[in-house]
N, C-alpha and C positions, 0 to 999 in steps of 0.2 A: 504494500500500500504506500510505497514511497512516492508515488506520483499523485496521491490524493492531496487535495487542498482543503484545509479545515480552518474554521474560525477558532480563535483561542478557546471559547466556551465549548464548541463542538469537540475540540481536541481533548479537553478534560473529560467530557462524557464518554467519548470513544475509548480513551485509555482506561476507563473504569470497567470496560467489558473484556472478559478473558479472550485470548487469541482464538480459542476454539469457538466461542460464541460469535466473535467477529466474523469468522469464516462462514458460520452458519447463516448469519444475517446477510452477508454479501452474496451468498448462493441461493437466497430465497427472496428475490425481488420480482414482483409481478410486472410483466410486460404486456400492455394492452394490445400491441401489434401481434405478438406471438401467441397471446391468450394463455400463457402459462408462467410459472415461476422460472426465472432465469438467473444466471450469474451476472452481477454488475461488473463492468470492466474496472480495472485498477485506478484509472484516472478520474475518480469521482470527487465531488465536492461535498462537504458536510457543513451544516450550519445548525443553529438552534432557533426554533420558533415556538413561543409559548412554552418553553421548557422541554420541548420534544426535539430529539435529534433527527435531522432531515438529511438523507443521502440522496444526491442527484447525480446521475451518470448515464452510461450508455449500456444498452443490452448487449450481451456477448454473442447473441444469436443473430439479431437483425440489425444491430447498430442504431436502433431507435432509442429515444430518451426514456429513461426509467427513473423512478424515485421510490425511496423506502422511508417511511416514517417509523421511528423507534420511540414509542411513548416512554416517558420517564418511568411509568409504572412497570413497563417491560424490563427496564434496567434494574429496578428494585427487586422484581421477581427473580431475575437471573442471578442476583447476588445472594439470595437466600437459599 
């Protein structure tokens, strides 16, 4: 994920997720063009909106835009 761009706040939230869970989250992004869950390409952006982590990037199958919202409640559940 060296090519990803993150806001400072997003970087803090992302670093709080285990590497294993990061991989699962990046591999389970819905693409409306493909109609299925896909892998997001490495050069994604991450920001925070209303406390939720937002990943924006490119579908690994069709190269269309994809986004993943990770609610802060999801992060709390992953830590427990």
